[in-house]
VOZA-701862 format. One record per atom (N, C-alpha, C): residue number from 1; chain; atom name; x, y, z. Coordinates in Angstrom, 1 decimal, m for minus. Example, Ala and Ser with C-alpha at 12.3 -4.5 7.8 and 13.67 -1.06 7.14 Angstrom:
<mivos>
MIVO  keba  tordren  selo       u       v       w
MIVO     1        A     N    13.2    m5.7     7.8
MIVO     1        A    CA    12.3    m4.5     7.8
MIVO     1        A     C    13.2    m3.3     7.8
MIVO     2        A     N    12.8    m2.2     7.1
MIVO     2        A    CA    13.7    m1.1     7.1
MIVO     2        A     C    12.9     0.0     7.9
</mivos>
This chain:
<mivos>
MIVO  keba  tordren  selo       u       v       w
MIVO     1        A     N     0.8    m1.2     0.0
MIVO     1        A    CA     0.0     0.0     0.0
MIVO     1        A     C     0.9     1.3     0.0
MIVO     2        A     N     0.2     2.4     0.4
MIVO     2        A    CA     0.9     3.7     0.4
MIVO     2        A     C     2.0     3.7     1.3
MIVO     3        A     N     1.9     3.1     2.5
MIVO     3        A    CA     3.0     3.1     3.4
MIVO     3        A     C     4.2     2.4     2.9
MIVO     4        A     N     4.0     1.3     2.2
MIVO     4        A    CA     5.1     0.5     1.6
MIVO     4        A     C     5.8     1.3     0.5
MIVO     5        A     N     5.0     2.0    m0.3
MIVO     5        A    CA     5.6     2.9    m1.3
MIVO     5        A     C     6.4     4.0    m0.7
MIVO     6        A     N     5.9     4.6     0.4
MIVO     6        A    CA     6.7     5.6     1.1
MIVO     6        A     C     8.0     5.1     1.6
MIVO     7        A     N     8.0     4.0     2.2
MIVO     7        A    CA     9.2     3.4     2.7
MIVO     7        A     C    10.2     3.1     1.6
MIVO     8        A     N     9.7     2.6     0.4
MIVO     8        A    CA    10.6     2.2    m0.7
MIVO     8        A     C    11.2     3.5    m1.3
MIVO     9        A     N    10.6     4.7    m1.1
MIVO     9        A    CA    11.1     5.9    m1.7
MIVO     9        A     C    12.1     6.6    m0.8
MIVO    10        A     N    12.2     6.1     0.5
MIVO    10        A    CA    13.2     6.8     1.4
MIVO    10        A     C    14.6     6.7     0.9
MIVO    11        A     N    15.4     7.7     1.0
MIVO    11        A    CA    16.7     7.8     0.6
MIVO    11        A     C    17.7     7.5     1.7
MIVO    12        A     N    18.3     6.4     1.7
MIVO    12        A    CA    19.2     6.0     2.8
MIVO    12        A     C    20.7     6.2     2.4
MIVO    13        A     N    20.9     6.9     1.3
MIVO    13        A    CA    22.3     7.3     1.0
MIVO    13        A     C    22.9     8.2     2.0
MIVO    14        A     N    24.2     8.1     2.2
MIVO    14        A    CA    24.8     8.9     3.3
MIVO    14        A     C    26.0     9.6     2.8
MIVO    15        A     N    26.3    10.8     3.3
MIVO    15        A    CA    27.5    11.5     2.9
MIVO    15        A     C    28.5    11.4     4.0
MIVO    16        A     N    28.5    10.3     4.8
MIVO    16        A    CA    29.4    10.2     5.9
MIVO    16        A     C    29.9     8.7     6.0
MIVO    17        A     N    31.0     8.5     6.6
MIVO    17        A    CA    31.5     7.2     6.9
MIVO    17        A     C    31.9     7.1     8.3
MIVO    18        A     N    31.7     6.0     9.0
MIVO    18        A    CA    32.0     5.8    10.4
MIVO    18        A     C    33.1     4.7    10.5
MIVO    19        A     N    34.1     4.9    11.2
MIVO    19        A    CA    35.2     3.9    11.4
MIVO    19        A     C    35.4     3.7    12.9
MIVO    20        A     N    35.2     2.5    13.3
MIVO    20        A    CA    35.4     2.1    14.7
MIVO    20        A     C    36.8     1.5    14.9
MIVO    21        A     N    37.5     2.0    15.9
MIVO    21        A    CA    38.9     1.5    16.1
MIVO    21        A     C    39.0     1.0    17.6
MIVO    22        A     N    39.8    m0.1    17.7
MIVO    22        A    CA    40.2    m0.5    19.1
MIVO    22        A     C    41.6    m0.1    19.2
MIVO    23        A     N    42.0     0.6    20.2
MIVO    23        A    CA    43.3     1.1    20.4
MIVO    23        A     C    43.9     0.7    21.8
MIVO    24        A     N    45.2     0.6    21.8
MIVO    24        A    CA    45.8     0.1    23.1
MIVO    24        A     C    46.1     1.2    24.1
MIVO    25        A     N    45.9     2.4    23.7
MIVO    25        A    CA    46.0     3.5    24.7
MIVO    25        A     C    45.3     4.8    24.1
MIVO    26        A     N    45.1     5.7    25.1
MIVO    26        A    CA    44.4     6.9    24.7
MIVO    26        A     C    45.3     7.8    23.8
MIVO    27        A     N    44.7     8.5    22.9
MIVO    27        A    CA    45.5     9.5    22.1
MIVO    27        A     C    46.1    10.5    23.1
MIVO    28        A     N    47.3    10.9    22.8
MIVO    28        A    CA    48.1    11.8    23.6
MIVO    28        A     C    48.0    13.2    22.9
MIVO    29        A     N    47.3    14.1    23.5
MIVO    29        A    CA    47.1    15.5    22.9
MIVO    29        A     C    48.1    16.5    23.6
MIVO    30        A     N    49.2    15.9    24.1
MIVO    30        A    CA    50.2    16.8    24.6
MIVO    30        A     C    50.1    17.1    26.1
MIVO    31        A     N    49.2    16.4    26.8
MIVO    31        A    CA    49.0    16.6    28.2
MIVO    31        A     C    49.7    15.5    29.1
MIVO    32        A     N    50.2    14.4    28.4
MIVO    32        A    CA    51.0    13.4    29.0
MIVO    32        A     C    50.3    12.5    30.0
MIVO    33        A     N    48.9    12.5    30.0
MIVO    33        A    CA    48.2    11.6    30.9
MIVO    33        A     C    47.8    10.3    30.2
MIVO    34        A     N    47.8     9.2    30.9
MIVO    34        A    CA    47.4     8.0    30.4
MIVO    34        A     C    45.9     7.7    30.8
MIVO    35        A     N    45.4     8.6    31.7
MIVO    35        A    CA    44.0     8.5    32.1
MIVO    35        A     C    43.1     9.5    31.3
MIVO    36        A     N    41.9     9.1    31.1
MIVO    36        A    CA    41.0    10.0    30.4
MIVO    36        A     C    40.9    11.4    31.1
MIVO    37        A     N    41.0    12.4    30.3
MIVO    37        A    CA    40.8    13.8    30.8
MIVO    37        A     C    39.8    14.5    30.0
MIVO    38        A     N    39.6    15.8    30.3
MIVO    38        A    CA    38.6    16.6    29.5
MIVO    38        A     C    38.9    16.6    28.0
MIVO    39        A     N    40.2    16.5    27.7
MIVO    39        A    CA    40.5    16.5    26.3
MIVO    39        A     C    40.1    15.2    25.5
MIVO    40        A     N    39.7    14.2    26.2
MIVO    40        A    CA    39.2    13.0    25.6
MIVO    40        A     C    37.7    12.9    25.6
MIVO    41        A     N    37.0    13.9    26.1
MIVO    41        A    CA    35.5    13.8    26.2
MIVO    41        A     C    34.9    14.6    25.1
MIVO    42        A     N    33.7    14.3    24.8
MIVO    42        A    CA    33.0    15.1    23.7
MIVO    42        A     C    33.5    14.7    22.3
MIVO    43        A     N    33.3    15.7    21.4
MIVO    43        A    CA    33.7    15.5    20.0
MIVO    43        A     C    35.0    16.3    19.7
MIVO    44        A     N    35.9    15.6    19.1
MIVO    44        A    CA    37.2    16.2    18.8
MIVO    44        A     C    37.2    16.4    17.2
MIVO    45        A     N    37.5    17.6    16.8
MIVO    45        A    CA    37.5    17.9    15.4
MIVO    45        A     C    38.9    18.1    14.9
MIVO    46        A     N    39.2    17.7    13.6
MIVO    46        A    CA    40.5    17.8    13.1
MIVO    46        A     C    40.6    18.9    12.0
MIVO    47        A     N    39.6    19.6    11.6
MIVO    47        A    CA    39.7    20.6    10.6
MIVO    47        A     C    40.2    21.9    11.3
MIVO    48        A     N    40.8    22.8    10.5
MIVO    48        A    CA    41.4    24.0    11.1
MIVO    48        A     C    40.7    25.3    10.7
MIVO    49        A     N    39.8    25.2     9.7
MIVO    49        A    CA    39.1    26.5     9.3
MIVO    49        A     C    37.8    26.1     8.6
MIVO    50        A     N    37.0    27.1     8.5
MIVO    50        A    CA    35.7    27.0     7.8
MIVO    50        A     C    36.0    26.7     6.3
MIVO    51        A     N    37.0    27.2     5.8
MIVO    51        A    CA    37.4    27.0     4.4
MIVO    51        A     C    37.6    25.5     4.1
MIVO    52        A     N    38.2    24.8     5.1
MIVO    52        A    CA    38.4    23.3     4.9
MIVO    52        A     C    37.1    22.6     4.9
MIVO    53        A     N    36.1    23.0     5.7
MIVO    53        A    CA    34.8    22.4     5.7
MIVO    53        A     C    34.1    22.7     4.3
MIVO    54        A     N    34.2    23.9     3.9
MIVO    54        A    CA    33.5    24.3     2.6
MIVO    54        A     C    34.1    23.5     1.5
MIVO    55        A     N    35.5    23.4     1.4
MIVO    55        A    CA    36.1    22.7     0.3
MIVO    55        A     C    35.8    21.2     0.3
MIVO    56        A     N    35.7    20.6     1.5
MIVO    56        A    CA    35.4    19.2     1.5
MIVO    56        A     C    34.0    19.0     1.0
MIVO    57        A     N    33.0    19.9     1.4
MIVO    57        A    CA    31.7    19.7     0.9
MIVO    57        A     C    31.6    19.9    m0.6
MIVO    58        A     N    32.3    20.9    m1.1
MIVO    58        A    CA    32.3    21.2    m2.5
MIVO    58        A     C    32.8    20.0    m3.3
MIVO    59        A     N    33.9    19.5    m2.9
MIVO    59        A    CA    34.5    18.3    m3.6
MIVO    59        A     C    33.5    17.1    m3.6
MIVO    60        A     N    33.0    16.9    m2.4
MIVO    60        A    CA    32.0    15.7    m2.2
MIVO    60        A     C    30.8    15.9    m3.1
MIVO    61        A     N    30.3    17.1    m3.2
MIVO    61        A    CA    29.0    17.4    m3.9
MIVO    61        A     C    29.1    17.1    m5.4
MIVO    62        A     N    30.3    17.1    m5.9
MIVO    62        A    CA    30.5    16.7    m7.3
MIVO    62        A     C    31.0    15.3    m7.5
MIVO    63        A     N    31.1    14.5    m6.4
MIVO    63        A    CA    31.5    13.1    m6.5
MIVO    63        A     C    32.9    12.8    m6.2
MIVO    64        A     N    33.7    13.8    m5.8
MIVO    64        A    CA    35.1    13.6    m5.5
MIVO    64        A     C    35.3    13.3    m4.0
MIVO    65        A     N    36.3    12.5    m3.7
MIVO    65        A    CA    36.7    12.3    m2.3
MIVO    65        A     C    37.4    13.6    m1.9
MIVO    66        A     N    37.1    14.2    m0.8
MIVO    66        A    CA    37.8    15.4    m0.4
MIVO    66        A     C    39.3    15.2    m0.2
MIVO    67        A     N    40.1    16.2    m0.6
MIVO    67        A    CA    41.5    16.1    m0.4
MIVO    67        A     C    41.9    16.1     1.1
MIVO    68        A     N    41.1    16.8     1.9
MIVO    68        A    CA    41.3    16.8     3.3
MIVO    68        A     C    39.9    16.6     3.9
MIVO    69        A     N    39.6    15.3     4.2
MIVO    69        A    CA    38.3    15.1     4.8
MIVO    69        A     C    38.0    15.7     6.1
MIVO    70        A     N    36.8    15.9     6.4
MIVO    70        A    CA    36.4    16.5     7.7
MIVO    70        A     C    36.2    15.3     8.7
MIVO    71        A     N    37.0    15.2     9.7
MIVO    71        A    CA    37.0    14.1    10.6
MIVO    71        A     C    36.6    14.5    12.0
MIVO    72        A     N    35.6    13.9    12.6
MIVO    72        A    CA    35.2    14.1    14.0
MIVO    72        A     C    35.5    12.8    14.7
MIVO    73        A     N    36.1    12.9    15.9
MIVO    73        A    CA    36.5    11.8    16.7
MIVO    73        A     C    35.8    11.8    18.1
MIVO    74        A     N    35.3    10.6    18.5
MIVO    74        A    CA    34.9    10.5    19.9
MIVO    74        A     C    35.6     9.3    20.5
MIVO    75        A     N    35.7     9.3    21.8
MIVO    75        A    CA    36.3     8.2    22.5
MIVO    75        A     C    35.4     7.8    23.6
MIVO    76        A     N    34.3     7.0    23.2
MIVO    76        A    CA    33.3     6.7    24.2
MIVO    76        A     C    33.8     5.9    25.4
MIVO    77        A     N    34.9     5.2    25.3
MIVO    77        A    CA    35.5     4.4    26.4
MIVO    77        A     C    36.1     5.4    27.5
MIVO    78        A     N    36.3     6.6    27.2
MIVO    78        A    CA    36.8     7.5    28.2
MIVO    78        A     C    35.8     7.9    29.2
MIVO    79        A     N    34.5     7.7    28.8
MIVO    79        A    CA    33.4     7.9    29.8
MIVO    79        A     C    32.8     6.6    30.3
MIVO    80        A     N    32.9     5.6    29.5
MIVO    80        A    CA    32.3     4.3    29.8
MIVO    80        A     C    33.4     3.2    29.7
MIVO    81        A     N    34.0     2.9    30.9
MIVO    81        A    CA    35.1     1.9    30.9
MIVO    81        A     C    34.7     0.5    30.6
MIVO    82        A     N    33.3     0.2    30.6
MIVO    82        A    CA    32.9    m1.2    30.4
MIVO    82        A     C    32.9    m1.6    28.9
MIVO    83        A     N    33.2    m0.7    28.0
MIVO    83        A    CA    33.1    m1.1    26.6
MIVO    83        A     C    34.5    m1.5    26.0
MIVO    84        A     N    35.5    m1.5    26.8
MIVO    84        A    CA    36.9    m1.9    26.3
MIVO    84        A     C    37.6    m2.5    27.5
MIVO    85        A     N    38.5    m3.4    27.1
MIVO    85        A    CA    39.3    m4.0    28.2
MIVO    85        A     C    40.2    m3.0    28.9
MIVO    86        A     N    40.6    m3.2    30.2
MIVO    86        A    CA    41.4    m2.3    30.9
MIVO    86        A     C    42.6    m1.8    30.1
MIVO    87        A     N    42.9    m0.5    30.1
MIVO    87        A    CA    44.0     0.1    29.4
MIVO    87        A     C    43.7     0.3    27.9
MIVO    88        A     N    42.7    m0.3    27.3
MIVO    88        A    CA    42.4    m0.2    25.9
MIVO    88        A     C    41.2     0.8    25.8
MIVO    89        A     N    41.0     1.3    24.5
MIVO    89        A    CA    39.9     2.2    24.3
MIVO    89        A     C    39.2     2.0    23.0
MIVO    90        A     N    38.1     2.5    22.8
MIVO    90        A    CA    37.3     2.5    21.6
MIVO    90        A     C    37.4     4.0    21.1
MIVO    91        A     N    37.8     4.1    19.8
MIVO    91        A    CA    37.8     5.4    19.1
MIVO    91        A     C    36.9     5.3    17.9
MIVO    92        A     N    36.0     6.3    17.8
MIVO    92        A    CA    35.1     6.4    16.7
MIVO    92        A     C    35.4     7.6    15.8
MIVO    93        A     N    35.6     7.3    14.5
MIVO    93        A    CA    35.9     8.4    13.6
MIVO    93        A     C    34.7     8.6    12.7
MIVO    94        A     N    34.2     9.8    12.6
MIVO    94        A    CA    33.1    10.1    11.7
MIVO    94        A     C    33.7    11.0    10.6
MIVO    95        A     N    33.7    10.5     9.4
MIVO    95        A    CA    34.3    11.2     8.2
MIVO    95        A     C    33.1    11.8     7.5
MIVO    96        A     N    33.0    13.1     7.5
MIVO    96        A    CA    31.9    13.8     6.8
MIVO    96        A     C    32.2    14.1     5.3
MIVO    97        A     N    31.2    14.3     4.6
MIVO    97        A    CA    31.3    14.7     3.2
MIVO    97        A     C    32.0    13.7     2.3
MIVO    98        A     N    31.5    12.5     2.4
MIVO    98        A    CA    32.0    11.4     1.6
MIVO    98        A     C    30.9    11.2     0.5
MIVO    99        A     N    31.2    11.3    m0.8
MIVO    99        A    CA    30.2    11.2    m1.8
MIVO    99        A     C    29.6     9.8    m1.8
MIVO   100        A     N    28.2     9.7    m2.0
MIVO   100        A    CA    27.5     8.5    m2.0
MIVO   100        A     C    27.9     7.8    m3.3
MIVO   101        A     N    28.0     8.5    m4.4
MIVO   101        A    CA    28.5     8.0    m5.7
MIVO   101        A     C    29.8     8.7    m6.1
MIVO   102        A     N    30.8     8.0    m6.3
MIVO   102        A    CA    32.1     8.6    m6.7
MIVO   102        A     C    32.1     8.9    m8.2
MIVO   103        A     N    32.6    10.1    m8.5
MIVO   103        A    CA    32.9    10.5    m9.9
MIVO   103        A     C    34.0     9.7   m10.4
MIVO   104        A     N    33.9     9.1   m11.6
MIVO   104        A    CA    35.0     8.4   m12.3
MIVO   104        A     C    35.8     9.5   m13.0
MIVO   105        A     N    36.9     9.8   m12.4
MIVO   105        A    CA    37.7    11.0   m12.9
MIVO   105        A     C    38.3    10.7   m14.3
MIVO   106        A     N    38.4     9.4   m14.7
MIVO   106        A    CA    39.1     9.2   m15.9
MIVO   106        A     C    38.1     9.5   m17.1
MIVO   107        A     N    36.8     9.4   m16.9
MIVO   107        A    CA    35.9     9.7   m18.0
MIVO   107        A     C    34.7    10.6   m17.6
MIVO   108        A     N    34.7    11.0   m16.3
MIVO   108        A    CA    33.7    12.0   m15.9
MIVO   108        A     C    32.4    11.3   m15.5
MIVO   109        A     N    32.3    10.0   m15.5
MIVO   109        A    CA    31.0     9.3   m15.2
MIVO   109        A     C    30.9     9.0   m13.7
MIVO   110        A     N    29.7     8.7   m13.3
MIVO   110        A    CA    29.5     8.2   m11.9
MIVO   110        A     C    29.3     6.7   m11.9
</mivos>
């Protein structure tokens, strides 16, 4: 019926990729601590300017992989120690502006 048609028309394409990592220690941001600190909480961004965000989006919108992807990192095990073995951590990388369909740069097709 109508509901099934609506569900079939939903667009599940995504402009992002998620990478889950198991690491043997916390990232060191120059504070020298092996224990989770405020620098390991929340979302950590790796872009340096609005221009980098804009360029990544522009490249992705025409089907190109961004030259410098926008990466957001979270470390959920810094807040929840039950999701990784002692001393280890879970790192999640969210890569924004990944084209759903890549442009074939050799002939310009998708």
